[in-house]
MIDOSE-1310 file (N, C-alpha, C; in nm, 2 decimals, decimal comma, always signed):
residues 128
mfsa	+0,09/-0,10/+0,02/+0,00/+0,01/+0,00/+0,10/+0,12/+0,00; +0,05/+0,21/-0,08/+0,12/+0,35/-0,07/+0,01/+0,44/-0,01; +0,07/+0,54/+0,06/-0,02/+0,64/+0,14/+0,04/+0,78/+0,12; -0,05/+0,88/+0,11/+0,01/+1,03/+0,15/-0,11/+1,11/+0,21
ttfd	-0,08/+1,19/+0,30/-0,17/+1,29/+0,37/-0,13/+1,43/+0,35; -0,23/+1,49/+0,29/-0,21/+1,63/+0,27/-0,36/+1,71/+0,34; -0,35/+1,80/+0,42/-0,42/+1,88/+0,47/-0,53/+1,80/+0,54; -0,48/+1,68/+0,61/-0,54/+1,56/+0,69/-0,65/+1,50/+0,60
ikvs	-0,61/+1,49/+0,49/-0,68/+1,43/+0,37/-0,60/+1,32/+0,33; -0,62/+1,17/+0,38/-0,53/+1,06/+0,33/-0,56/+0,99/+0,20; -0,49/+0,97/+0,11/-0,51/+0,88/+0,01/-0,41/+0,78/+0,01; -0,47/+0,66/+0,00/-0,41/+0,52/+0,02/-0,45/+0,46/-0,14
vvpe	-0,33/+0,38/-0,20/-0,34/+0,33/-0,31/-0,28/+0,18/-0,30; -0,36/+0,08/-0,35/-0,32/-0,05/-0,35/-0,33/-0,10/-0,52; -0,21/-0,11/-0,57/-0,21/-0,14/-0,72/-0,21/-0,29/-0,73; -0,25/-0,35/-0,86/-0,25/-0,48/-0,86/-0,25/-0,51/-1,02
ydvk	-0,17/-0,60/-1,05/-0,14/-0,64/-1,20/-0,27/-0,71/-1,26; -0,34/-0,70/-1,36/-0,46/-0,77/-1,40/-0,42/-0,86/-1,49; -0,39/-0,99/-1,46/-0,35/-1,10/-1,56/-0,45/-1,13/-1,64; -0,59/-1,16/-1,62/-0,68/-1,17/-1,70/-0,73/-1,08/-1,82
nsfp	-0,68/-0,97/-1,80/-0,72/-0,86/-1,91/-0,59/-0,80/-1,97; -0,47/-0,86/-1,94/-0,34/-0,84/-2,00/-0,31/-0,92/-2,12; -0,22/-0,86/-2,21/-0,17/-0,93/-2,32/-0,04/-0,91/-2,34; +0,06/-0,96/-2,27/+0,18/-0,91/-2,31/+0,27/-0,94/-2,43
senr	+0,23/-1,01/-2,50/+0,25/-1,05/-2,66/+0,23/-0,92/-2,73; +0,11/-0,85/-2,69/+0,06/-0,73/-2,77/+0,10/-0,61/-2,70; +0,19/-0,60/-2,61/+0,24/-0,48/-2,52/+0,12/-0,41/-2,47; +0,03/-0,51/-2,39/-0,09/-0,45/-2,31/-0,08/-0,51/-2,18
fifr	-0,04/-0,42/-2,09/-0,04/-0,46/-1,96/-0,12/-0,40/-1,86; -0,24/-0,44/-1,81/-0,33/-0,39/-1,74/-0,31/-0,40/-1,58; -0,31/-0,28/-1,54/-0,33/-0,26/-1,41/-0,44/-0,21/-1,32; -0,48/-0,27/-1,21/-0,60/-0,21/-1,14/-0,56/-0,15/-1,02
yhit	-0,59/-0,02/-1,00/-0,55/+0,04/-0,86/-0,67/+0,10/-0,77; -0,67/+0,04/-0,66/-0,76/+0,07/-0,56/-0,75/+0,20/-0,47; -0,83/+0,29/-0,46/-0,81/+0,42/-0,39/-0,89/+0,43/-0,29; -0,83/+0,46/-0,16/-0,93/+0,50/-0,04/-0,87/+0,63/-0,01
ienl	-1,01/+0,74/+0,02/-0,96/+0,87/+0,05/-1,05/+0,87/+0,17; -0,96/+0,91/+0,30/-1,03/+0,93/+0,40/-1,00/+1,09/+0,45; -1,11/+1,14/+0,50/-1,10/+1,28/+0,55/-1,08/+1,26/+0,71; -0,96/+1,30/+0,74/-0,91/+1,30/+0,89/-0,96/+1,44/+0,93
sdfp	-0,97/+1,55/+0,85/-0,98/+1,69/+0,88/-1,13/+1,73/+0,97; -1,14/+1,83/+0,99/-1,25/+1,89/+1,07/-1,36/+1,96/+0,97; -1,32/+1,95/+0,83/-1,39/+2,02/+0,74/-1,43/+1,93/+0,62; -1,56/+1,96/+0,55/-1,60/+1,87/+0,44/-1,53/+1,92/+0,33
ikfl	-1,51/+1,82/+0,23/-1,45/+1,85/+0,10/-1,53/+1,80/-0,03; -1,51/+1,86/-0,13/-1,58/+1,80/-0,24/-1,46/+1,80/-0,37; -1,49/+1,68/-0,44/-1,37/+1,65/-0,54/-1,41/+1,74/-0,67; -1,33/+1,81/-0,73/-1,36/+1,89/-0,86/-1,30/+1,82/-0,99
rrkw	-1,16/+1,80/-0,97/-1,10/+1,74/-1,07/-0,98/+1,65/-1,03; -0,89/+1,61/-1,13/-0,78/+1,52/-1,10/-0,69/+1,53/-1,20; -0,55/+1,51/-1,15/-0,44/+1,52/-1,26/-0,34/+1,40/-1,23; -0,33/+1,30/-1,33/-0,23/+1,19/-1,31/-0,13/+1,22/-1,40
liyd	-0,02/+1,16/-1,35/+0,12/+1,14/-1,43/+0,16/+1,00/-1,43; +0,16/+0,95/-1,54/+0,17/+0,81/-1,57/+0,31/+0,78/-1,64; +0,40/+0,71/-1,58/+0,54/+0,70/-1,66/+0,52/+0,52/-1,68; +0,55/+0,51/-1,81/+0,55/+0,36/-1,88/+0,71/+0,37/-1,93
vgfg	+0,78/+0,29/-1,89/+0,91/+0,25/-1,91/+0,94/+0,23/-2,04; +1,03/+0,32/-2,09/+1,06/+0,30/-2,25/+0,95/+0,38/-2,33; +0,85/+0,43/-2,28/+0,75/+0,52/-2,36/+0,73/+0,66/-2,29; +0,81/+0,68/-2,18/+0,79/+0,81/-2,11/+0,65/+0,84/-2,04
ftev	+0,63/+0,98/-2,02/+0,54/+1,01/-1,94/+0,41/+1,06/-2,01; +0,28/+1,03/-1,95/+0,18/+1,09/-2,01/+0,10/+1,15/-1,90; +0,04/+1,27/-1,93/-0,03/+1,35/-1,83/-0,19/+1,32/-1,85; -0,28/+1,30/-1,77/-0,43/+1,27/-1,82/-0,49/+1,36/-1,68
mgdg	-0,57/+1,46/-1,74/-0,67/+1,52/-1,64/-0,79/+1,51/-1,68; -0,91/+1,54/-1,57/-1,01/+1,52/-1,58/-1,10/+1,56/-1,46; -1,25/+1,57/-1,51/-1,34/+1,62/-1,38/-1,35/+1,51/-1,30; -1,38/+1,55/-1,17/-1,42/+1,43/-1,05/-1,31/+1,32/-1,05
vigl	-1,36/+1,19/-1,01/-1,31/+1,09/-1,00/-1,40/+0,98/-1,07; -1,36/+0,90/-1,14/-1,45/+0,80/-1,22/-1,60/+0,85/-1,25; -1,59/+1,00/-1,30/-1,71/+1,05/-1,31/-1,79/+1,10/-1,21; -1,77/+1,09/-1,12/-1,82/+1,14/-0,96/-1,74/+1,26/-0,90
tpei	-1,82/+1,35/-0,85/-1,76/+1,49/-0,76/-1,81/+1,45/-0,64; -1,76/+1,34/-0,55/-1,80/+1,31/-0,42/-1,76/+1,40/-0,32; -1,86/+1,41/-0,23/-1,84/+1,51/-0,11/-1,79/+1,41/+0,00; -1,69/+1,45/+0,09/-1,66/+1,36/+0,20/-1,65/+1,45/+0,32
hpge	-1,74/+1,40/+0,42/-1,75/+1,49/+0,54/-1,62/+1,44/+0,64; -1,59/+1,51/+0,74/-1,52/+1,47/+0,84/-1,53/+1,31/+0,89; -1,44/+1,24/+0,91/-1,44/+1,10/+0,93/-1,50/+1,01/+0,86; -1,54/+1,06/+0,72/-1,58/+0,96/+0,63/-1,48/+0,92/+0,52
sfky	-1,51/+0,82/+0,44/-1,40/+0,78/+0,32/-1,48/+0,74/+0,19; -1,41/+0,75/+0,11/-1,46/+0,74/-0,01/-1,37/+0,63/-0,10; -1,42/+0,52/-0,16/-1,32/+0,41/-0,23/-1,37/+0,41/-0,36; -1,28/+0,40/-0,44/-1,31/+0,35/-0,60/-1,19/+0,28/-0,63
fsnv	-1,21/+0,23/-0,77/-1,09/+0,16/-0,84/-1,09/+0,20/-0,99; -0,99/+0,20/-1,05/-0,96/+0,23/-1,20/-0,86/+0,14/-1,24; -0,82/+0,16/-1,37/-0,70/+0,08/-1,44/-0,64/+0,18/-1,53; -0,52/+0,11/-1,57/-0,43/+0,19/-1,66/-0,36/+0,08/-1,74
nlrs	-0,33/+0,13/-1,86/-0,27/+0,01/-1,95/-0,13/+0,08/-1,99; -0,01/+0,01/-1,93/+0,13/+0,03/-1,98/+0,14/-0,07/-2,09; +0,23/-0,03/-2,19/+0,28/-0,09/-2,30/+0,39/-0,17/-2,26; +0,49/-0,12/-2,18/+0,62/-0,18/-2,12/+0,59/-0,30/-2,02
gvgn	+0,48/-0,28/-1,94/+0,46/-0,35/-1,82/+0,52/-0,31/-1,67; +0,61/-0,20/-1,70/+0,68/-0,13/-1,58/+0,68/+0,00/-1,59; +0,63/+0,04/-1,45/+0,59/+0,20/-1,45/+0,57/+0,23/-1,32; +0,50/+0,36/-1,32/+0,44/+0,41/-1,20/+0,34/+0,52/-1,23
msgt	+0,28/+0,56/-1,13/+0,17/+0,68/-1,15/+0,18/+0,75/-1,00; +0,13/+0,88/-1,01/+0,13/+0,99/-0,91/+0,02/+1,08/-0,97; -0,01/+1,15/-0,87/-0,11/+1,25/-0,91/-0,16/+1,37/-0,81; -0,27/+1,43/-0,84/-0,33/+1,54/-0,75/-0,46/+1,55/-0,78
yfcs	-0,54/+1,56/-0,66/-0,69/+1,57/-0,66/-0,68/+1,69/-0,62; -0,79/+1,78/-0,69/-0,80/+1,91/-0,65/-0,96/+1,92/-0,60; -0,96/+1,97/-0,49/-1,10/+1,95/-0,38/-1,12/+2,11/-0,33; -1,26/+2,09/-0,34/-1,28/+2,23/-0,27/-1,32/+2,21/-0,12
hllt	-1,26/+2,32/-0,03/-1,29/+2,30/+0,10/-1,42/+2,35/+0,14; -1,51/+2,30/+0,16/-1,66/+2,34/+0,15/-1,69/+2,44/+0,24; -1,61/+2,49/+0,36/-1,64/+2,59/+0,45/-1,57/+2,72/+0,41; -1,48/+2,73/+0,34/-1,41/+2,84/+0,29/-1,40/+2,84/+0,14
ndtl	-1,45/+2,75/+0,07/-1,44/+2,76/-0,08/-1,29/+2,78/-0,16; -1,21/+2,75/-0,07/-1,07/+2,74/-0,13/-1,05/+2,60/-0,18; -0,95/+2,62/-0,30/-0,91/+2,48/-0,37/-0,81/+2,44/-0,30; -0,79/+2,29/-0,27/-0,71/+2,23/-0,19/-0,64/+2,14/-0,31
eiei	-0,52/+2,11/-0,30/-0,46/+2,01/-0,41/-0,39/+1,89/-0,32; -0,47/+1,80/-0,31/-0,46/+1,67/-0,22/-0,33/+1,56/-0,33; -0,23/+1,55/-0,25/-0,14/+1,45/-0,32/-0,19/+1,31/-0,36; -0,18/+1,25/-0,44/-0,18/+1,10/-0,48/-0,01/+1,05/-0,49
pkfn	+0,00/+0,97/-0,39/+0,12/+0,90/-0,36/+0,16/+0,82/-0,51; +0,31/+0,86/-0,52/+0,37/+0,76/-0,62/+0,34/+0,62/-0,59; +0,30/+0,55/-0,70/+0,31/+0,39/-0,68/+0,35/+0,33/-0,80; +0,42/+0,21/-0,78/+0,50/+0,11/-0,86/+0,40/+0,03/-0,94
lvaq	+0,41/+0,02/-1,08/+0,32/-0,09/-1,12/+0,44/-0,17/-1,22; +0,46/-0,32/-1,18/+0,55/-0,41/-1,24/+0,45/-0,54/-1,27; +0,44/-0,57/-1,39/+0,38/-0,68/-1,44/+0,45/-0,81/-1,37; +0,38/-0,89/-1,32/+0,44/-1,02/-1,26/+0,50/-1,11/-1,34
vlsn	+0,47/-1,11/-1,47/+0,49/-1,18/-1,57/+0,63/-1,14/-1,62; +0,69/-1,01/-1,58/+0,82/-0,97/-1,60/+0,91/-0,98/-1,49; +0,87/-1,01/-1,36/+0,94/-1,02/-1,25/+0,97/-1,15/-1,21; +0,94/-1,26/-1,30/+0,96/-1,41/-1,27/+1,11/-1,44/-1,34
């Protein structure tokens, strides 16, 4: 598990290689990542958008930006958490991801940048 806490918002990531949907002979390595966001603060937040930096060894960096998370803009109140999963395709089977969530502090309307910790992605088929 990889974790980071920013403004008392804890983001934890558990990546896993998706053997069933990967096709190494076609340079298609699928990884699923499970995210848990815990609001340890004393104020509610609302997700506005996200920015990911995806590194694929031999193919470089890709930046992905979009609204919300998985099509949602959840509000997370103090003591609550939000969980979701998504996936990414790497052509090399080795890389990493990191990013930022942009959230609204619902009491002050300030925009907060919440760190998504860097996590490694390594296809099991390549590590044997």
